[in-house]
N, C-alpha and C positions, 0 to 999 in steps of 0.2 A: 903592485906594478912602479916602476922608475923609469921615466922617460927624460931625453934631453931635448929641447926643442931651443932653439936660437940661443943656444949654449946654457939654456937654465934648465936644471935639473927640478922635474915634477914626481911628486910622490902621490900615488894613489892607493888606499885601501880598497879590499873588495867591494866594500858597500859603496865607497864613494864610486867606483867603477859601474856597478849597477846603477847608481843614481844619472852616471854621465853616458849610459848606454842608448844610442838611437837605434843601431840595426845592424845585422851582419849578413855576409852570403858565404859563398865557397872559399871565397879568398880571404878575406879581410873581416875584423870588426868595426864599427865607427862609434865613435864615442864625441861627446860635445865637452867644448873647454874654450872660456874666453872669447865666446862668440865666433869659434871656428868648430869644423868638423874634422875631427882627428881618426885618418884610416890606418890602422892596424894590420899588417899583414899576419896570417897565421903562418905557423912556422913552416909549411910545405911551401908557402908562396913566394917567400922574401927572397927578392933580389929575382924572382923568375918573370913573374907578371911584369914589374916594372923596375929595373934597375936604378941602383942610387944617381948613377951617370944620367939616365933619362930623364930622371925626377928633377936634378937639378938643372937640365937643359930645359924643360917645361916650366920651371919656376919662374925663368926670366921671360917669359912671354905674356902678355898681357890679354885677357879675352874676359867679354861682359857675361855671355851664357855658357861657356866651357869652364867647368870648375877645375882648373889647373894647380898643381900643387904651389902653395906658399910659402910652407916652412919645412923642412926635413926633420923627420922623427927618427933618433936614434935610442937603441936600449942603453943602459946604462954603462956597457963595454964598447958603447961607439958603434955599433953595428947598424946598419941602414933597417929599419922595420916598416917605414910606412911616410906618410907626411900629413900635412892639414891643409885643407880648401875653405873658402868662405862657406859659412852655414846658411843655408836656405831653409826658410819654412815651407814645406810644402802643403798641398790638398790634395783630396781624393782625385784620382784620374777619371773619375766618372763625370769630373766638372767639365771634361772636354766636351761634353754634349751640349754645354750650356754657353760655350764660348763663341764670342762674338767674332766674325770674320776679320774685323779692323784690327783686334788682338794677334791673331796667326799673321796679318800682314807685315805688323809692326816686327814680329818676332823673327819672322823669316828674315826680314832686312837685317836685324842684327847678327842671327845665326850666320847668314852669308858673308857678314862683315867678319866675323869671328873666323869662319873658314879660310877667308882669304889671309888673314894674320897667319893661321896655322900651316897655311900651305906656303907661304914665305918662306917658313922654316923647315919645310920639307917634310912635314909631320902629316901622315895617314889616318883616319878614323875610322874604326869598325865597331862591331858589337854595340853599336847604339840600339836599345831595344827597351822594353816596358820597365825592365828594371834598373835601368840607367841613365832613366832622366826623372827631374822633378818638375811638377807645375806648380810654380808659385805665383807671385808679383812678374814672371816670365817664364819662359821655357828653359830650363836648366839642364845641361848634360854633365854628368857626375863621376864619370870613371875614366880618369887618365890612363889607367892601365893598361885600357883598349885602343891605345895609340901606337904607330911604331913611326920611327924616325928614318926615311930613306935619303937614298941619294940624287932625286929628282925632285921636280915640282909636283905637288901631289892634288892641286885645284880640282881638274877634271874629275878626277877619282872620287875626292870629299865631296863635291857638289852633287854627284851620283848618289852617293850614301845619303847626303841630307834629303834628296829628294825621297828615297826609299823610306828615312825615317818619317817626314811631314805624312806620306801615303800611310803608312803600316801602323803609327802611333798614334796618328791624329784623325786623319780624315776617316779612314775606316771604323774608327772607333766613336764617331760621332753621331752614328744612328745606326739602325739595324739595316742590312742590306742583304741583297740576296747575290750568288755567285757571280751573275751577270753583271750586276751593277759595281761588284769590286774590280772586276775585270775592266769595265768600261774606265771607271776612277782611275785604276792605274794606268790605262793606255792614255787617257786624254788630261791628265793632270801635268802643269809644266807652271815653273814659277811666275813665268809672265801673265797666265790667265788668272793665277791667283791674286796677284798684285793689281791686276787690272778689275777683278770681278765687281760687281756693284751689288751682290747678295749680302744680308746683313748677317747672316749666320754660317758657321762652316756646315752645319748640316744641310741648308738651302742650299748652299755652293756645290756640296756634293751631289746632293739632287740634279743639280744642272750640268753637272761633269757625267754622270750615269744616263743621261738621256741619250 
């Protein structure tokens, strides 16, 4: 395989690609190169999930936890086939059960700041789920293909999506819960009571919400 990144041609044998392989989904395959993750779209997804135009637009925006395109990747014929992002070393999401609440408070503030930046550029987020975030030294969102560029400010919409993400992908996975407890957490959770909570762990915070 030959790729063009920043006007430089990279050639990889099948053996090298196997060595650099990280993961793959329905839409793309991820490789590691030069401390970056390379997302290469599969043939039927090229230009559909994320266009070259939108990738170039996202490339200009700087966020801490949303891993946006940093370099655009072309094939040897200069066709857009993907992009690079920062590479993040992740841990098992089972570790959510061990997280301290102060960690989640810190990450929430960073994620909210990122969302404010994305919203200034009229970008809406969606499809943030278990397969689209990495738990490392922070909580990282990893799929820019799941963003849309709108013609209006998207802050209110994005904050609702962030609330849903925190509930479904963090809080509800922190401990074993009954259906009633899940419903109460969904009803009672908001950013303010999380940031003001004095509980030490996410599990204890959820226990308080579910009363």
